[in-house]
VEXZA-927358 format. One line per field, with one value per residue (C-alpha): x, y, z; residue number from 1. Coordinates in steps of 0.25 Angstrom, whole numbers. Layout:
BEGIN
u <- [X,...];
v <- [Y,...];
w <- [Z,...];
n <- [NUM,...];
This chain:
BEGIN
u <- [-175,-174,-190,-185,-173,-182,-190,-179,-174,-188,-190,-176,-180,-193,-189,-187,-175,-168,-159,-146,-152,-164,-153,-146,-160,-163,-148,-151,-165,-157,-148,-158,-168,-153,-151,-166,-162,-151,-159,-169,-162,-172,-173,-158,-155,-141,-135,-135,-129,-135,-135,-135,-130,-127,-125,-116,-108,-95,-84,-94,-95,-100,-108,-113,-120,-119,-128,-129,-141,-145,-138,-124,-126,-122,-111,-107,-108,-105,-90,-90,-94,-82,-85,-78,-78,-79,-66,-60,-60,-66,-58,-65,-63,-74,-83,-93,-102,-116,-119,-117,-124,-122,-109,-106,-95,-91,-84,-78,-77,-82,-78,-82,-92,-98,-93,-97,-98,-97,-100,-94,-94,-79,-83,-71,-61,-73,-78,-93,-100,-113,-118,-112,-118,-115,-110,-111,-105,-108,-111,-125,-129,-125,-134,-138,-133,-134,-149,-151,-165,-169,-183,-190,-204,-214,-205,-197,-189,-174,-165,-150,-141,-127,-121,-109,-106,-109,-116,-113,-125,-140,-144,-158,-161,-175,-176,-190,-196,-205,-212,-212,-225,-225,-227,-225,-211,-215,-214,-225,-224,-227,-214,-210,-199,-190,-182,-168,-156,-147,-145,-156,-170,-182,-196,-205,-218,-228,-221,-214,-223,-219,-215,-205,-196,-194,-186,-177,-171,-163,-161,-153,-152,-146,-145,-135,-143,-149,-148,-156,-152,-158,-170,-167,-176,-175,-184,-188,-186,-170,-171,-180,-174,-182,-180,-173,-178,-181,-174,-186,-178,-165,-166,-156,-163,-163,-155,-148,-134,-128,-142,-148,-164,-164,-179,-182,-196,-194,-197,-213,-211,-204,-207,-214,-212,-196,-184,-176,-163,-160,-146,-142,-132,-127,-114,-111,-108,-94,-91,-90,-91,-106,-111,-123,-135,-144,-159,-169,-183,-193,-202,-215,-208,-208,-202,-192,-181,-164,-156,-142,-134,-119,-116,-110,-116,-121,-117,-125,-126,-132,-142,-145,-153,-154,-163,-163,-172,-166,-167,-164,-149,-152,-152,-160,-154,-149,-158,-156,-147,-151,-143,-146,-137,-136,-138,-128,-119,-110,-97,-85,-74,-69,-67,-56,-54,-44,-42,-35,-29,-29,-19,-24,-32,-35,-39,-30,-41,-39,-47,-47,-53,-59,-61,-67,-71,-79,-68,-71,-75,-83,-93,-96,-101,-113,-119,-112,-122,-113,-100,-98,-84,-79,-67,-62,-49,-38,-39,-53,-61,-72,-72,-78,-86,-93,-98,-106,-105,-110,-98,-84,-77,-77,-69,-66,-60,-51,-41,-27,-28,-28,-42,-47,-57,-65,-76,-87,-97,-110,-122,-135,-128,-118,-104,-90,-78,-72,-61,-50,-42,-34,-30,-18,-15,-9,5,6,18,13,26,31,30,29,44,42,30,29,19,20,10,6,-2,-15,-11,-6,7,10,21,26,36,32,43,33,29,19,10,2,-10,-8,-18,-13,-19,-18,-26,-23,-12,-21,-32,-35,-49,-43,-56,-50,-40,-39,-34,-34,-29,-18,-16,-4,4,13,9,-5,-10,-24,-28,-23,-38,-38,-28,-29,-18,-11,-14,-4,-7,-2,-1,0,3,-1,4,-8,-4,-17,-27,-15,-11,7,15,9,20,16,19,14,11,4,-1,1,7,6,15,10,-2,6,21,27,28,41,45,59,64,77,82,99,107,111,100,85,78,66,54,42,30,27,15,1,0,-12,-5,7,1,15,27,36,48,58,56,63,66,66,73,77,83,77,81,89,88,81,86,81,83,76,77,69,54,57,64,54,65,78,88,93,108,116,105,109,107,98,91,76,72,61,59,49,47,44,38,40,34,37,25,32,33,24,30,25,25,37,42,52,63,75,88,94,106,115,114,115,131,130,122,131,143,140,131,141,153,143,135,149,151,139,138,155,151,139,147,156,145,139,151,154,140,144,158,157,160,173,178,174,185,194,194,189,195,189,199,198,193,202,192,185,195,193,208,209,199,195,192,177,176,185,175,176,167,162,155,144,151,160,172,181,196,209,217,228,224,225,240,246,256,268,275,269,278,294,302,308,295,288,295,291,276,266,252,243,232,220,209,215,216,202,197,206,200,186,176,176,164,164,152,152,144,138,134,131,136,149,156,163,170,172,175,169,173,181,193,204,209,224,225,220,230,237,230,239,242,235,242,236,243,243,234,224,221,220,212,201,200,186,186,195,208,216,230,238,248,260,261,274,273,283,275,262,267,274,262,250,239,230,239,240,230,229,230,232,225,226,221,229,214,207,213,206,212,202,210,207,211,210,205,204,211,207,195,192,192,183,189,182,182,179,194,198,196,196,210,220,229,231,243,244,260,262,274,287,282,268,265,264,248,248,261,253,242,239,243,244,253,265,265,277,272,283,287,277,279,275,265,263,251,245,253,245,241,235,223,222,206,212,207,193,189,174,166,157,142];
v <- [146,146,142,130,127,124,116,107,107,101,91,87,73,69,55,43,37,24,26,16,11,5,0,-8,-15,-18,-26,-33,-37,-42,-53,-56,-60,-68,-75,-80,-85,-92,-101,-105,-116,-120,-108,-110,-117,-124,-113,-97,-83,-73,-61,-62,-50,-42,-26,-21,-8,-7,-12,-20,-33,-43,-58,-68,-82,-95,-104,-121,-128,-140,-147,-143,-150,-159,-161,-146,-136,-120,-126,-127,-115,-104,-89,-83,-67,-66,-77,-75,-85,-78,-82,-92,-83,-74,-86,-91,-104,-100,-114,-128,-121,-108,-98,-84,-76,-63,-52,-38,-26,-30,-20,-26,-18,-31,-46,-59,-69,-85,-97,-109,-123,-130,-145,-156,-144,-139,-126,-124,-111,-112,-98,-82,-70,-54,-45,-29,-17,-2,10,16,27,40,53,57,72,81,80,87,87,91,95,94,101,91,81,74,79,74,72,65,65,58,50,53,37,24,17,4,-3,-3,10,15,32,37,51,60,73,83,93,108,113,128,138,129,128,113,102,92,78,71,64,59,47,42,31,28,20,30,45,51,51,56,61,59,68,69,66,78,89,102,112,123,113,100,93,80,70,57,44,32,19,7,-7,1,12,24,40,53,65,78,86,95,107,111,123,115,126,126,110,112,108,107,101,110,119,116,125,130,137,142,153,164,177,182,192,192,186,178,175,163,162,153,149,138,131,130,115,114,109,119,128,138,153,151,159,151,153,147,145,144,137,138,136,136,122,125,127,118,130,135,149,150,160,163,166,169,166,160,148,153,157,143,149,158,162,169,175,168,181,182,169,166,168,156,148,136,135,126,129,123,129,125,133,132,137,149,144,130,123,113,117,112,102,108,109,102,109,117,124,135,145,158,169,166,176,177,170,177,168,166,149,142,139,130,123,110,112,101,100,105,96,97,109,118,115,112,109,115,110,121,119,129,128,137,144,139,150,153,159,149,159,148,140,140,139,137,143,152,148,160,158,164,166,175,185,184,186,190,174,170,159,157,144,139,126,122,112,117,113,114,111,122,119,128,132,136,151,157,158,164,156,161,154,163,157,157,156,165,175,178,175,173,181,173,163,167,156,159,146,147,144,132,136,146,144,145,150,141,148,135,130,118,111,103,95,88,82,84,76,83,92,91,103,110,120,126,137,149,156,170,173,182,171,170,159,145,134,118,108,94,80,66,60,52,62,63,73,89,91,81,90,100,114,124,139,144,158,164,152,141,130,123,113,105,93,77,73,83,71,56,49,38,47,56,70,81,93,106,123,131,148,156,171,179,170,161,148,146,133,123,115,101,89,77,71,60,64,50,38,23,11,9,1,-9,-11,-11,-23,-28,-33,-37,-32,-37,-49,-51,-61,-53,-41,-37,-26,-23,-14,-10,0,12,11,16,30,25,14,22,30,39,42,30,32,20,6,-5,-18,-30,-42,-56,-68,-82,-86,-74,-61,-51,-36,-23,-11,3,13,27,28,32,19,8,-2,-8,-17,-29,-33,-42,-54,-67,-74,-85,-82,-79,-66,-60,-45,-34,-19,-10,2,14,27,34,24,11,1,-9,-20,-26,-40,-49,-53,-63,-64,-74,-68,-73,-84,-76,-62,-56,-54,-68,-73,-63,-70,-84,-81,-72,-82,-90,-81,-78,-92,-97,-82,-86,-101,-96,-87,-99,-108,-96,-93,-109,-108,-97,-101,-115,-119,-111,-117,-131,-127,-121,-132,-143,-141,-147,-158,-157,-171,-175,-184,-171,-163,-160,-158,-174,-182,-196,-207,-209,-223,-217,-212,-209,-218,-212,-219,-216,-219,-210,-217,-209,-210,-209,-198,-207,-211,-197,-193,-181,-175,-173,-164,-158,-149,-153,-143,-136,-133,-127,-113,-111,-114,-102,-103,-101,-94,-104,-96,-91,-103,-105,-95,-103,-114,-120,-127,-142,-149,-160,-170,-180,-191,-200,-214,-224,-217,-215,-201,-202,-190,-187,-176,-175,-167,-157,-152,-143,-133,-134,-119,-125,-124,-136,-143,-143,-154,-152,-155,-157,-158,-171,-163,-156,-169,-178,-168,-163,-173,-181,-186,-195,-187,-191,-190,-183,-188,-179,-172,-164,-150,-153,-164,-155,-144,-152,-159,-150,-153,-156,-166,-172,-185,-190,-192,-204,-204,-216,-217,-228,-234,-234,-245,-238,-229,-216,-209,-197,-193,-178,-180,-168,-155,-146,-142,-132,-135,-128,-122,-124,-112,-118,-125,-110,-111,-126,-125,-116,-112,-116,-114,-114,-118,-115,-123,-114,-123,-119,-115,-99,-98,-103,-94,-82,-83,-74,-81,-78,-75,-86,-93,-102,-116,-121,-133,-144,-153,-165,-168,-153,-148,-133,-135,-130,-139,-138,-146,-151,-145,-132,-132,-133,-148,-151,-160,-166,-165];
w <- [268,283,281,270,279,292,283,278,294,298,287,287,280,275,272,283,288,292,305,308,318,308,299,309,314,300,299,312,307,293,303,310,297,293,306,304,291,296,306,296,290,281,274,269,255,253,256,258,263,268,271,254,245,259,257,267,272,267,277,286,291,282,287,280,282,275,278,273,269,271,259,264,279,285,276,276,288,290,294,277,274,268,263,252,248,233,232,243,255,269,282,289,302,296,296,306,308,313,313,305,293,293,292,291,287,291,282,289,282,270,259,245,237,233,236,236,248,246,254,252,257,260,261,257,251,241,242,237,237,243,242,239,241,237,248,243,253,253,259,265,256,258,259,246,240,231,228,213,207,192,189,176,176,175,171,182,193,197,207,209,221,226,235,241,240,232,242,234,237,233,237,235,234,236,231,240,235,242,235,242,238,230,238,252,262,264,256,253,260,248,247,231,232,219,221,214,215,209,213,207,206,196,199,187,182,188,201,202,207,203,215,218,228,230,242,239,249,246,251,248,255,255,263,271,274,268,269,266,258,265,259,246,243,228,220,208,200,202,196,184,170,158,144,135,124,110,101,90,80,77,63,57,57,43,39,53,53,64,72,75,83,93,97,108,116,131,135,141,155,163,175,171,173,176,170,161,154,140,134,120,115,99,90,77,71,68,83,96,104,108,113,123,124,136,135,146,146,154,155,151,136,128,117,115,105,103,94,92,87,84,77,65,49,41,54,58,74,84,96,110,119,136,147,161,174,177,193,190,188,178,162,152,141,128,116,104,95,82,72,63,54,54,43,31,26,13,14,18,15,0,-2,-1,-17,-24,-36,-42,-57,-66,-79,-91,-99,-115,-122,-111,-99,-85,-72,-62,-49,-40,-25,-12,2,12,20,33,42,54,53,40,28,28,17,6,-8,-19,-25,-36,-44,-56,-64,-77,-83,-75,-90,-92,-81,-91,-93,-79,-78,-64,-58,-46,-37,-25,-22,-18,-30,-45,-59,-67,-82,-86,-97,-95,-93,-75,-72,-58,-49,-40,-30,-22,-10,-10,2,3,9,-2,-8,-3,-8,-20,-19,-30,-36,-49,-57,-66,-80,-84,-90,-78,-67,-52,-44,-32,-21,-10,-7,4,9,23,28,42,53,67,76,70,58,44,42,29,28,18,13,2,-6,-6,9,1,-1,10,5,2,-1,5,-4,-1,-6,-5,-15,-22,-23,-37,-35,-36,-26,-16,-12,0,4,12,12,22,23,29,33,27,37,34,44,43,52,49,48,35,31,28,35,26,13,5,4,-7,-1,-9,-4,-15,-12,-15,-20,-24,-31,-37,-31,-34,-35,-25,-16,-12,-5,1,14,23,36,41,37,38,31,15,13,7,2,-14,-21,-25,-38,-46,-56,-62,-58,-56,-47,-37,-38,-41,-43,-36,-39,-33,-34,-27,-16,-21,-15,-7,0,4,16,18,9,5,11,5,1,8,-1,8,3,8,0,2,17,19,27,21,16,14,4,7,-6,-7,-10,-23,-27,-34,-38,-31,-33,-24,-24,-19,-19,-20,-33,-36,-21,-20,-12,-5,-7,-5,-3,9,8,20,23,37,43,40,28,20,12,0,-4,-5,-19,-21,-34,-35,-38,-53,-53,-64,-66,-81,-80,-77,-88,-98,-91,-95,-109,-115,-117,-123,-130,-135,-139,-145,-155,-157,-161,-169,-178,-181,-184,-194,-199,-200,-208,-217,-219,-220,-235,-232,-217,-226,-236,-225,-216,-225,-238,-251,-257,-273,-278,-289,-297,-298,-305,-319,-321,-325,-332,-324,-332,-336,-328,-316,-306,-291,-284,-270,-261,-255,-240,-243,-239,-231,-232,-222,-224,-225,-240,-242,-253,-250,-261,-254,-264,-276,-282,-282,-272,-283,-292,-277,-278,-291,-290,-294,-288,-301,-301,-302,-307,-320,-323,-319,-327,-342,-339,-345,-338,-334,-335,-324,-323,-313,-313,-301,-304,-295,-282,-291,-295,-308,-311,-325,-336,-346,-357,-348,-353,-347,-356,-358,-352,-339,-327,-325,-313,-300,-292,-276,-265,-251,-237,-229,-216,-223,-232,-219,-210,-220,-232,-231,-247,-256,-260,-273,-271,-279,-288,-288,-299,-304,-307,-321,-327,-325,-332,-342,-349,-343,-334,-346,-350,-336,-339,-325,-311,-303,-289,-280,-266,-256,-251,-267,-276,-287,-295,-301,-313,-317,-333,-337,-351,-357,-351,-360,-355,-344,-332,-320,-307,-294,-285,-272,-274,-272,-257,-255,-249,-240,-251,-267,-275,-290,-294,-309,-314,-322,-333,-335,-350,-353,-353,-339,-334,-340,-332,-321,-309,-293,-284,-285,-273,-269,-261,-250,-250,-249,-236,-233,-220,-218,-216,-223,-237,-250,-260,-276,-278,-293,-295,-296,-310,-307,-302,-306,-300,-309,-306];
n <- [1,2,3,4,5,6,7,8,9,10,11,12,13,14,15,16,17,18,19,20,21,22,23,24,25,26,27,28,29,30,31,32,33,34,35,36,37,38,39,40,41,42,43,44,45,46,47,48,49,50,51,52,53,54,55,56,57,58,59,60,61,62,63,64,65,66,67,68,69,70,71,72,73,74,75,76,77,78,79,80,81,82,83,84,85,86,87,88,89,90,91,92,93,94,95,96,97,98,99,100,101,102,103,104,105,106,107,108,109,110,111,112,113,114,115,116,117,118,119,120,121,122,123,124,125,126,127,128,129,130,131,132,133,134,135,136,137,138,139,140,141,142,143,144,145,146,147,148,149,150,151,152,153,154,155,156,157,158,159,160,161,162,163,164,165,166,167,168,169,170,171,172,173,174,175,176,177,178,179,180,181,182,183,184,185,186,187,188,189,190,191,192,193,194,195,196,197,198,199,200,201,202,203,204,205,206,207,208,209,210,211,212,213,214,215,216,217,218,219,220,221,222,223,224,225,226,227,228,229,230,231,232,233,234,235,236,237,238,239,240,241,242,243,244,245,246,247,248,249,250,251,252,253,254,255,256,257,258,259,260,261,262,263,264,265,266,267,268,269,270,271,272,273,274,275,276,277,278,279,280,281,282,283,284,285,286,287,288,289,290,291,292,293,294,295,296,297,298,299,300,301,302,303,304,305,306,307,308,309,310,311,312,313,314,315,316,317,318,319,320,321,322,323,324,325,326,327,328,329,330,331,332,333,334,335,336,337,338,339,340,341,342,343,344,345,346,347,348,349,350,351,352,353,354,355,356,357,358,359,360,361,362,363,364,365,366,367,368,369,370,371,372,373,374,375,376,377,378,379,380,381,382,383,384,385,386,387,388,389,390,391,392,393,394,395,396,397,398,399,400,401,402,403,404,405,406,407,408,409,410,411,412,413,414,415,416,417,418,419,420,421,422,423,424,425,426,427,428,429,430,431,432,433,434,435,436,437,438,439,440,441,442,443,444,445,446,447,448,449,450,451,452,453,454,455,456,457,458,459,460,461,462,463,464,465,466,467,468,469,470,471,472,473,474,475,476,477,478,479,480,481,482,483,484,485,486,487,488,489,490,491,492,493,494,495,496,497,498,499,500,501,502,503,504,505,506,507,508,509,510,511,512,513,514,515,516,517,518,519,520,521,522,523,524,525,526,527,528,529,530,531,532,533,534,535,536,537,538,539,540,541,542,543,544,545,546,547,548,549,550,551,552,553,554,555,556,557,558,559,560,561,562,563,564,565,566,567,568,569,570,571,572,573,574,575,576,577,578,579,580,581,582,583,584,585,586,587,588,589,590,591,592,593,594,595,596,597,598,599,600,601,602,603,604,605,606,607,608,609,610,611,612,613,614,615,616,617,618,619,620,621,622,623,624,625,626,627,628,629,630,631,632,633,634,635,636,637,638,639,640,641,642,643,644,645,646,647,648,649,650,651,652,653,654,655,656,657,658,659,660,661,662,663,664,665,666,667,668,669,670,671,672,673,674,675,676,677,678,679,680,681,682,683,684,685,686,687,688,689,690,691,692,693,694,695,696,697,698,699,700,701,702,703,704,705,706,707,708,709,710,711,712,713,714,715,716,717,718,719,720,721,722,723,724,725,726,727,728,729,730,731,732,733,734,735,736,737,738,739,740,741,742,743,744,745,746,747,748,749,750,751,752,753,754,755,756,757,758,759,760,761,762,763,764,765,766,767,768,769,770,771,772,773,774,775,776,777,778,779,780,781,782,783,784,785,786,787,788,789,790,791,792,793,794,795,796,797,798,799,800,801,802,803,804,805,806,807,808,809,810,811,812,813,814,815,816,817,818,819,820,821,822,823,824,825,826,827,828,829,830,831,832,833,834,835,836,837,838,839,840,841,842,843,844,845,846,847,848,849,850,851,852,853,854,855,856,857,858,859,860,861,862,863,864,865,866,867,868,869,870,871,872,873,874,875,876,877,878,879,880,881,882,883,884,885,886,887];
């Protein structure tokens, strides 16, 4: 090393160097050239600034010149020139007028890394830009340091270095290389150069001769100066780096577990006869961490193999390799990864088996959805080729059925008996232990072991906690699925052992979706009754609001109804509903009800008022309102209508009843209110002359009540007390028929009695008496005035011998005489006269013949004295014997 140091001292620097004195001379020369250019006005255009785009040392003094051209003279001269640095005016103290056309400016301590200096003319108050230039300031380059190189055999040689500070000016670098011949102690005189504008440079093949050592030096230079590094001697073997090796194969050895054989090939361009070290990096695909293995070899051997041991069975591994010269400090890059799997073995763990039992179908059959998944253990059991499913009735193992499947689910059709089901996983090395599950019978009652279940979420997890009544139960199955999921195979499940808490990542659940979570206890191969609950891992306000509708409208109330939001739109548990309602031009009000209420009656509303109502559904994240609906309250309610309609209805019913009664009893009412007054002309008690006729005009003359004569006294006062009521019905039975015929001729009616006989035994006709008020108020036809008849005379001569009666009307001069010719014929009795008066009394004199006295009579009644001008007195009609109208 002493010889090498002496050599380096002798060859302190084999490069030319520029001194500071030479640099100063160059600057003086530049100034001289500038001044000479100023003297030649013909070389300057309209305006110019120099030096143009100067680069100066940071903090030094800058001096610039501005020259006016002929275009600006003689109206302007150097005194009109002003200077600006960027946009700021430079003080005139720094101006210097060289002559009439040249002005200079001096800027002391220039610290801008980059700035613009501008030359203006100011004439008649206006500024005009003449010319400007960009000025940069920086530093002289520092001596390059930390020279390092990498040698790719027969490819390239690349060197890098660093500078202590940035010059901020355009700097050029030059890398110098001298080669020391093998076995020689002195470098060759040939210098290889590599120019660059950055802090690295490369020599490309074939300009890179191979040698045991290299000399390196770097020079940096800019406008302010230059600097060169010391000479550096580097051995080639210390900087060698070659391309990564190539993995030829990774394979397992049949019959040997947990082993992989890796074979690789070294690159061609590598320094021969060098000791190398290769490093293998391997990891299984389920892990993020890697393991390493080192292999020693010589560069003369191009292909090498190595066995990786201690691996997992049936596990896939990825392998990469890199190598290094033992004298170098540069590793090759990693080769491309290759993967392979170790030898398989039979699965050591049983699968996780679960089922979903559907209700029994017709004919006593039911569907059992069976599903399973391999246990995620390390190492993995390898590639599963298929599954064997066996099932049989619990009490008949001989009826076992076996099915094979490459899928992880199957549907079994079972009857109502209990069954035992087992699933076995198979691969090329063997079978796994059987996972056994019991399917209960349809009428079997499973015990309820889970008492409570609670779910909650943290920042990253969903947690389910439960309590069990039997502490000896140590294994559970947690099942979860979306509420709207209808496919039994869409459910997820997980076994939990020796714990009553289950945690899983939130990523296993969708946000804003309701999940059903059930916990099933397992004891042996049986499954107990589950405990279920619902949860949302994340909520947001409903996607839509409920649609309000109005029910029965009232005067001051209305029933508001709405339907539940569909489950896929709720986005959370509905906590309550809020009903907002607002009268027209009024204040908005609201009512809140529980989530299970879907109708609400709004009260205390204004009658005959229009309202707007809408319903908001609320969950933990917020509320969403439905579409508004308008309604108008009634002007009257049912009570008001009933209050007004009931009296009217009752009145109408009452009037209707009276009307119906009047229709049904019109004849009775007519007879009671307007009794018929018998017409003596129609009486058969007397015989009228044949030529006597009663003429009735078609016009129907009206008679005044003053034309009616009323009998004031019928009986003497002394004979009234002994009057007897005659039973006229007995007389009717003894009388013969009277045939009365009437003829109408020429608009005149003539009452005749043709061959009528009144039996001598017929009871004598009684005179009739009517009151003044009755006749005046009810008479509608002409009445015949009755002549006063004395009862003594009637009894003396007999009714049959009484031949005639005179009736005279005051308003008519004609007299109509009715003559009864024959009383021996039988007379007819008209029954309608029975009720034609309010009271009828038949009076029998003491001097009546014996045959009349012996006849049956009604109870005698004493008539009160007849009083004049007194209404309501009884009267007796003459046609009691039976009047017949001629037809």
